[in-house]
FIFIGU-306675 format. One record per atom (N, C-alpha, C): x, z, y. Coordinates in steps of 0.05 Angstrom, whole numbers, padded with zeros to 5 digits, always signed. Example, Ala and Ser with C-alpha at 12.3 -4.5 7.8 and 13.67 -1.06 7.14 Angstrom:
<atoms>
+00264+00156-00114+00246+00156-00090+00264+00156-00066+00257+00142-00045+00273+00143-00021+00258+00157+00001
</atoms>
This chain:
<atoms>
+00017-00003-00023+00003+00001+00004+00015+00000+00026+00013-00020+00046+00025-00021+00070+00021+00002+00092+00035+00013+00101+00033+00037+00122+00023+00022+00143+00007+00032+00162-00001+00020+00186+00001+00041+00208+00016+00064+00201+00022+00080+00221+00046+00068+00239+00040+00078+00262+00064+00063+00283+00087+00086+00279+00112+00073+00289+00137+00086+00286+00135+00115+00297+00122+00117+00320+00117+00144+00329+00104+00164+00315+00081+00152+00301+00061+00165+00285+00079+00179+00257+00096+00156+00246+00114+00164+00223+00133+00187+00232+00146+00186+00253+00164+00206+00264+00149+00232+00261+00126+00233+00280+00110+00258+00283+00101+00270+00253+00092+00251+00236+00090+00264+00213+00111+00274+00199+00134+00257+00198+00164+00273+00186+00168+00299+00197+00164+00302+00228+00174+00327+00240+00153+00349+00231+00128+00341+00228+00109+00360+00219+00117+00373+00189+00122+00353+00174+00132+00360+00146+00154+00378+00143+00175+00370+00164+00199+00393+00164+00190+00417+00170+00172+00422+00191+00165+00451+00202+00154+00462+00181+00138+00446+00163+00125+00461+00138+00141+00472+00118+00167+00456+00114+00185+00462+00094+00198+00483+00104+00211+00485+00128+00223+00505+00141+00211+00531+00140+00184+00528+00149+00165+00553+00146+00166+00564+00121+00162+00549+00101+00160+00562+00076+00186+00573+00064+00209+00558+00071+00238+00566+00065+00239+00594+00079+00232+00597+00099+00237+00627+00114+00219+00645+00105+00197+00637+00092+00178+00661+00084+00186+00661+00052+00205+00651+00046+00216+00653+00015+00201+00637-00003+00185+00621+00004+00167+00606-00014+00184+00579-00020+00200+00582-00037+00223+00560-00038+00214+00536-00060+00190+00542-00076+00178+00521-00093+00164+00502-00073+00148+00515-00055+00131+00503-00036+00147+00488-00016+00170+00499-00007+00189+00487+00014+00199+00458+00000+00207+00461-00028+00217+00438-00041+00198+00414-00038+00176+00421-00049+00153+00401-00044+00149+00383-00018+00151+00403+00005+00148+00392+00032+00174+00380+00040+00198+00386+00027+00224+00370+00037+00226+00344+00019+00211+00345-00001+00212+00318-00017+00197+00301-00008+00177+00309+00008+00152+00292+00022+00165+00280+00048+00180+00301+00062+00194+00292+00084+00213+00267+00079+00229+00265+00057+00244+00244+00050+00231+00218+00050+00207+00219+00036+00190+00193+00040+00182+00182+00066+00182+00205+00084+00175+00195+00115+00198+00193+00131+00221+00198+00126+00246+00194+00140+00254+00164+00145+00266+00160+00172+00272+00132+00177+00302+00127+00186+00316+00147+00188+00349+00145+00188+00363+00161+00167+00384+00149+00165+00405+00158+00140+00412+00190+00159+00413+00190+00181+00426+00219+00193+00404+00241+00189+00379+00233+00192+00355+00250+00185+00355+00253+00156+00357+00234+00143+00357+00237+00113+00376+00257+00103+00402+00256+00117+00422+00273+00106+00412+00305+00113+00401+00308+00135+00389+00334+00145+00374+00344+00124+00354+00326+00111+00335+00336+00096+00346+00344+00068+00368+00330+00060+00379+00336+00031+00395+00357+00035+00411+00363+00059+00423+00384+00064+00408+00413+00064+00385+00411+00074+00368+00437+00076+00355+00438+00048+00349+00416+00032+00340+00418+00007+00362+00427-00012+00390+00422-00010+00411+00442-00027+00408+00465-00026+00402+00475-00004+00398+00502-00001+00379+00514-00012+00354+00505-00012+00329+00510-00018+00329+00509-00051+00345+00488-00066+00347+00492-00092+00364+00512-00102+00384+00516-00084+00403+00536-00093+00391+00567-00092+00373+00568-00072+00356+00594-00074+00336+00597-00095+00332+00573-00109+00311+00572-00132+00327+00577-00159+00358+00579-00158+00372+00579-00180+00369+00549-00193+00363+00529-00179+00364+00502-00190+00391+00491-00184+00409+00498-00198+00437+00491-00189+00443+00462-00193+00436+00450-00212+00440+00422-00215+00430+00404-00193+00408+00408-00183+00387+00399-00164+00403+00405-00138+00411+00427-00137+00426+00433-00109+00451+00417-00106+00466+00414-00127+00491+00397-00128+00484+00373-00117+00465+00361-00133+00457+00332-00130+00447+00329-00101+00433+00345-00091+00422+00345-00057+00444+00344-00041+00463+00366-00046+00488+00367-00030+00508+00339-00031+00504+00329-00054+00519+00300-00056+00506+00281-00044+00480+00281-00041+00460+00262-00025+00468+00268+00004+00474+00287+00013+00474+00289+00042+00497+00274+00050+00522+00278+00033+00545+00263+00044+00545+00233+00036+00526+00227+00016+00523+00200+00013+00511+00184+00035+00493+00200+00046+00480+00187+00072+00492+00190+00098+00511+00208+00097+00524+00217+00124+00549+00230+00118+00577+00216+00111+00599+00223+00101+00611+00242+00121+00605+00239+00145+00616+00255+00168+00595+00274+00175+00578+00282+00159+00555+00308+00163+00571+00331+00178+00559+00336+00201+00572+00358+00222+00580+00384+00206+00565+00391+00183+00569+00420+00172+00579+00413+00141+00596+00401+00141+00604+00391+00111+00617+00415+00100+00627+00434+00114+00639+00462+00103+00610+00474+00087+00589+00473+00099+00564+00482+00082+00559+00464+00057+00562+00442+00061+00554+00427+00035+00576+00434+00017+00600+00434+00020+00625+00438-00003+00617+00468-00014+00611+00485+00004+00603+00508-00005+00580+00513-00023+00562+00497-00017+00535+00494-00041+00548+00481-00065+00558+00461-00062+00570+00445-00090+00590+00467-00100+00607+00482-00086+00628+00501-00102+00612+00522-00120+00589+00538-00104+00574+00554-00116+00558+00543-00140+00546+00520-00134+00533+00508-00155+00550+00503-00179+00572+00492-00174+00591+00485-00195+00598+00514-00212+00601+00532-00196+00610+00553-00209+00590+00568-00224+00562+00566-00214+00535+00579-00231+00531+00562-00258+00540+00534-00257+00540+00514-00277+00563+00518-00299+00583+00534-00294+00606+00543-00311+00625+00525-00307+00622+00505-00285+00647+00481-00281+00665+00497-00260+00688+00510-00267+00703+00526-00254+00726+00506-00241+00731+00487-00247+00747+00468-00237+00738+00457-00213+00712+00443-00213+00694+00433-00195+00692+00455-00172+00685+00481-00179+00677+00500-00161+00702+00503-00144+00723+00505-00150+00753+00510-00143+00757+00487-00121+00752+00465-00137+00756+00434-00117+00736+00438-00085+00713+00441-00093+00696+00443-00067+00698+00465-00048+00705+00491-00060+00704+00514-00045+00734+00510-00031+00752+00499-00038+00781+00490-00025+00773+00472-00002+00754+00453-00005+00747+00435+00012+00731+00446+00032+00714+00468+00028+00701+00477+00048+00717+00499+00067+00736+00513+00056+00752+00533+00070+00772+00516+00087+00781+00492+00076+00798+00474+00087+00789+00469+00119+00762+00466+00116+00747+00463+00146+00742+00485+00162+00737+00507+00146+00732+00535+00160+00739+00561+00144+00755+00574+00150+00758+00596+00135+00757+00619+00144+00747+00622+00167+00748+00648+00187+00718+00655+00195+00702+00642+00197+00677+00643+00205+00662+00665+00186+00643+00679+00197+00624+00698+00178+00611+00685+00155+00600+00661+00163+00587+00645+00139+00606+00641+00116+00628+00637+00123+00647+00626+00103+00662+00650+00084+00654+00675+00093+00668+00695+00082+00670+00697+00050+00641+00691+00037+00638+00692+00016+00649+00666-00002+00653+00644+00012+00666+00619+00001+00696+00628-00002+00706+00643+00013+00734+00654+00012+00735+00672-00010+00715+00694-00011+00716+00709-00035+00711+00701-00056+00696+00681-00064+00694+00669-00090+00715+00652-00097+00730+00638-00078+00751+00622-00083+00775+00640-00098+00777+00663-00081+00799+00679-00086+00793+00688-00116+00768+00697-00123+00761+00708-00149+00770+00685-00174+00769+00659-00166+00774+00638-00185+00807+00638-00187+00818+00641-00168+00850+00641-00168+00858+00664-00183+00843+00690-00182+00848+00710-00196+00850+00704-00228+00826+00688-00230+00816+00685-00260+00838+00669-00272+00847+00648-00258+00868+00631-00271+00900+00642-00267+00900+00671-00259+00924+00685-00255+00944+00672-00233+00927+00660-00214+00943+00654-00188+00941+00679-00168+00957+00699-00177+00951+00722-00161+00960+00723-00133+00981+00707-00125+00991+00702-00094+00972+00692-00083+00959+00670-00092+00936+00651-00075+00915+00670-00077+00904+00684-00095+00883+00702-00093+00890+00725-00070+00912+00736-00070+00917+00760-00045+00915+00748-00020+00928+00721-00016+00926+00709+00010+00901+00706+00018+00881+00698+00002+00856+00694+00009+00842+00719+00012+00843+00740-00001+00834+00762+00005+00840+00777+00032+00865+00772+00037+00879+00787+00056+00861+00773+00086+00848+00746+00083+00837+00733+00104+00811+00745+00113+00801+00758+00092+00774+00766+00100+00769+00794+00094+00794+00812+00086+00788+00841+00082+00779+00856+00107+00789+00854+00126+00779+00870+00150+00754+00857+00160+00743+00832+00158+00715+00825+00165+00700+00838+00147+00703+00836+00119+00684+00847+00102+00686+00879+00103+00702+00894+00109+00704+00918+00110+00683+00929+00134+00685+00905+00153+00666+00918+00178+00635+00905+00175+00633+00886+00158+00605+00876+00156+00592+00870+00134+00609+00877+00109+00595+00874+00081+00613+00895+00064+00598+00919+00062+00616+00939+00051+00621+00935+00019+00594+00921+00009+00601+00922-00020+00616+00901-00028+00618+00876-00017+00642+00857-00020+00670+00868-00015+00670+00885+00004+00694+00897+00012+00706+00911-00014+00684+00929-00028+00693+00945-00046+00703+00930-00075+00685+00912-00074+00693+00889-00096+00723+00875-00093+00727+00869-00066+00753+00862-00061+00774+00883-00070+00773+00906-00061+00791+00927-00066+00797+00927-00100+00773+00923-00115+00780+00926-00146+00799+00904-00152+00790+00877-00144+00808+00853-00148+00841+00860-00136+00839+00865-00116+00867+00872-00104+00883+00895-00119+00864+00915-00129+00885+00935-00145+00895+00918-00170+00880+00902-00181+00892+00892-00207+00910+00872-00199+00908+00854-00178+00931+00835-00170+00954+00850-00166+00956+00870-00152+00981+00889-00150+00992+00900-00177+00971+00907-00194+00982+00914-00219+00992+00894-00239+00977+00870-00235+00994+00848-00253+01021+00836-00241+01026+00847-00216+01048+00840-00202+01069+00859-00200+01063+00879-00219+01082+00902-00220+01088+00920-00196+01066+00919-00180+01064+00934-00152+01051+00954-00158+01057+00978-00172+01041+01002-00180+01033+01016-00159+01052+01023-00134+01044+01042-00114+01019+01023-00094+01022+00998-00092+01000+00983-00078+00974+00987-00094+00976+00982-00121+00952+00983-00136+00939+01005-00132+00953+01033-00136+00941+01053-00136+00926+01061-00106+00938+01048-00090+00927+01053-00057+00902+01038-00059+00903+01012-00074+00872+00996-00070+00850+01012-00088+00862+01025-00112+00840+01041-00124+00831+01064-00113+00851+01076-00102+00848+01105-00087+00825+01098-00064+00831+01074-00049+00810+01071-00029+00782+01062-00039+00779+01052-00063+00756+01041-00072+00741+01068-00082+00755+01087-00097+00743+01110-00102+00733+01125-00079+00746+01125-00059+00744+01142-00034+00719+01134-00022+00714+01108-00020+00691+01097-00006+00666+01092-00024+00670+01087-00053+00645+01083-00065+00627+01106-00065+00603+01094-00059+00578+01113-00056+00559+01115-00080+00565+01103-00103+00549+01100-00124+00563+01103-00158+00554+01114-00172+00571+01115-00197+00581+01088-00209+00565+01070-00209+00575+01044-00222+00601+01036-00205+00599+01038-00177+00626+01031-00166+00644+01047-00169+00644+01071-00171+00662+01093-00176+00673+01086-00204+00657+01077-00226+00670+01067-00250+00691+01048-00250+00688+01029-00232+00709+01008-00230+00733+01018-00219+00731+01038-00199+00757+01049-00187+00770+01069-00211+00756+01077-00227+00769+01095-00247+00784+01076-00271+00768+01055-00275+00779+01036-00295+00804+01028-00285+00809+01018-00259+00836+01011-00253+00852+01032-00254+00847+01055-00246+00863+01079-00252+00875+01085-00277+00854+01078-00297+00861+01087-00324+00887+01062-00330+00885+01042-00321+00909+01017-00329+00934+01031-00318+00931+01045-00295+00955+01054-00283+00969+01074-00300+00949+01091-00307+00959+01119-00325+00970+01107-00351+00960+01090-00359+00968+01077-00389+00995+01068-00385+00999+01050-00365+01027+01040-00358+01046+01063-00355+01036+01076-00346+01059+01104-00339+01057+01125-00362+01045+01117-00386+01047+01130-00409+01037+01160-00408+01017+01165-00389+01001+01190-00388+00977+01183-00407+00981+01185-00431+00958+01179-00446+00935+01202-00448+00940+01227-00442+00917+01242-00440+00901+01236-00417+00911+01231-00393+00897+01222-00369+00881+01196-00374+00889+01175-00391+00883+01152-00398+00857+01156-00412+00856+01174-00429+00835+01182-00444+00811+01191-00428+00819+01212-00414+00802+01226-00396+00787+01207-00373+00803+01190-00364+00798+01168-00347+00775+01151-00359+00780+01144-00385+00764+01121-00397+00738+01137-00401+00738+01159-00410+00710+01175-00415+00697+01172-00390+00712+01179-00362+00699+01184-00342+00683+01161-00333+00694+01137-00337+00683+01112-00332+00655+01104-00342+00652+01112-00373+00628+01111-00384+00612+01128-00374+00620+01157-00367+00599+01176-00355+00591+01166-00330+00604+01151-00314+00590+01140-00289+00576+01113-00294+00577+01103-00316+00564+01077-00316+00567+01071-00349+00544+01076-00358+00540+01074-00393+00535+01046-00400+00534+01025-00379+00531+00999-00384+00554+00985-00374+00582+00997-00373+00604+00989-00360+00608+00959-00374+00617+00937-00354+00619+00915-00362+00643+00908-00380+00663+00926-00390+00687+00917-00404+00688+00943-00422+00673+00949-00443+00676+00971-00458+00694+00965-00478+00702+00938-00486+00723+00929-00503+00750+00939-00495+00756+00936-00466+00783+00946-00458+00785+00976-00461+00761+00990-00450+00760+01018-00449+00764+01029-00478+00754+01020-00501+00756+01026-00528+00786+01019-00534+00801+00998-00526+00829+00993-00531+00843+01011-00521+00840+01021-00498+00860+01039-00478+00857+01063-00495+00834+01074-00503+00828+01102-00515+00843+01101-00537+00844+01081-00555+00852+01077-00584+00879+01078-00581+00895+01066-00566+00924+01061-00562+00934+01085-00552+00918+01100-00533+00932+01128-00523+00927+01145-00544+00907+01149-00561+00906+01166-00584+00933+01164-00601+00934+01134-00608+00962+01129-00625+00985+01135-00609+00984+01133-00592+01011+01142-00573+01018+01171-00572+00995+01186-00575+00996+01219-00574+01002+01227-00606+01002+01206-00622+01008+01215-00652+00981+01224-00664+00957+01218-00653+00929+01224-00666+00924+01198-00682+00939+01189-00702+00931+01164-00716+00904+01168-00733+00895+01195-00734+00870+01197-00750+00849+01184-00729+00850+01197-00703+00828+01187-00685+00833+01161-00676+00862+01147-00678+00861+01118-00674+00846+01102-00697+00848+01113-00720+00835+01096-00747+00808+01094-00740+00794+01115-00728+00763+01112-00726+00760+01090-00703+00778+01094-00679+00773+01074-00659+00778+01045-00667+00797+01044-00686+00803+01016-00694+00783+01005-00710+00771+01023-00729+00745+01011-00744+00723+01007-00727+00719+01017-00707+00697+01011-00690+00704+00989-00672+00728+00985-00662+00729+00963-00650+00728+00936-00664+00748+00940-00688+00740+00912-00705+00715+00907-00714+00700+00925-00719+00670+00916-00725+00653+00907-00702+00658+00925-00679+00643+00910-00653+00656+00882-00644+00683+00882-00641+00694+00856-00629+00713+00844-00650+00702+00833-00669+00719+00821-00693+00737+00801-00679+00725+00783-00660+00746+00763-00648+00755+00771-00621+00760+00797-00620+00764+00808-00587+00792+00803-00578+00801+00810-00556+00818+00803-00541+00844+00819-00551+00835+00843-00568+00858+00864-00573+00861+00864-00604+00850+00847-00616+00856+00848-00646+00883+00846-00655+00900+00831-00648+00921+00832-00654+00943+00860-00649+00936+00865-00627+00948+00890-00615+00942+00917-00634+00919+00911-00644+00909+00938-00657+00916+00936-00684+00919+00910-00698+00930+00905-00721+00958+00915-00725+00973+00904-00703+01000+00915-00698+01006+00945-00699+00990+00960-00684+00994+00984-00685+00986+01000-00709+00961+00988-00722+00953+00998-00750+00980+00999-00769+00990+00970-00770+01012+00965-00788+01034+00984-00784+01045+00994-00761+01066+01010-00752+01067+01036-00762+01042+01046-00762+01039+01071-00777+01044+01090-00755+01050+01110-00758+01053+01132-00736+01076+01125-00717+01070+01135-00693+01092+01126-00671+01114+01139-00674+01135+01124-00665+01165+01137-00661+01165+01162-00640+01180+01182-00645+01181+01204-00625+01203+01192-00605
</atoms>
């Protein structure tokens, strides 16, 4: 069917539809907003406006946890306007969506593109944070630390929860770089400012690593127990079990070690510490 609407009427219809989409988005009605945005695409008359619609739709899809659609919408934005004025936002959505879809290589690529454009504005702090976490994950501790240092003070002032998470990663970065004093400072600061049990558990977890590396095995056991008492659903019980088992072994309590060994092998038959546990078991009692 051929439209008999004038150019002015089409533009007015497009603008009305965009107002409806943005209103629904602001109200958190993302499914309704997506329908209005898709309707707006049918009415748009220029590639520049088309890019704007796809850009806003990418954010809307991301809020819906529709990550594939969010990524595709972001791509469409750049297809219609390669010089889109807020490319850092588009790359951020592409990076976050890739991360949610498990494509860590793509996530890193697009987040790097995003912060190359802007690494210092408040809206980009979470992009820098997530990229730093990706560097940490691939053991690029120097790269991760540099990024965390960019956002540490702003997060401390504007987003305390992310700042406390940053301290957790910072503590482990220094730990893996054998900078034990700096590691302890980070975990101590985390414990000082943590206001809930789950957050305190993460600080105690880091401190347990330090105690184990210092061969203070009794303290390590107590810290591992404290982690669970603060957070019964702690995210890494496998490591807590290993640290506890290995500490009992080094204290000469091979009887207790055996119990933890059996439990860990049963619960985590393909776990990260299987080989180390088997090696301790085969060695028998530790040498004085």
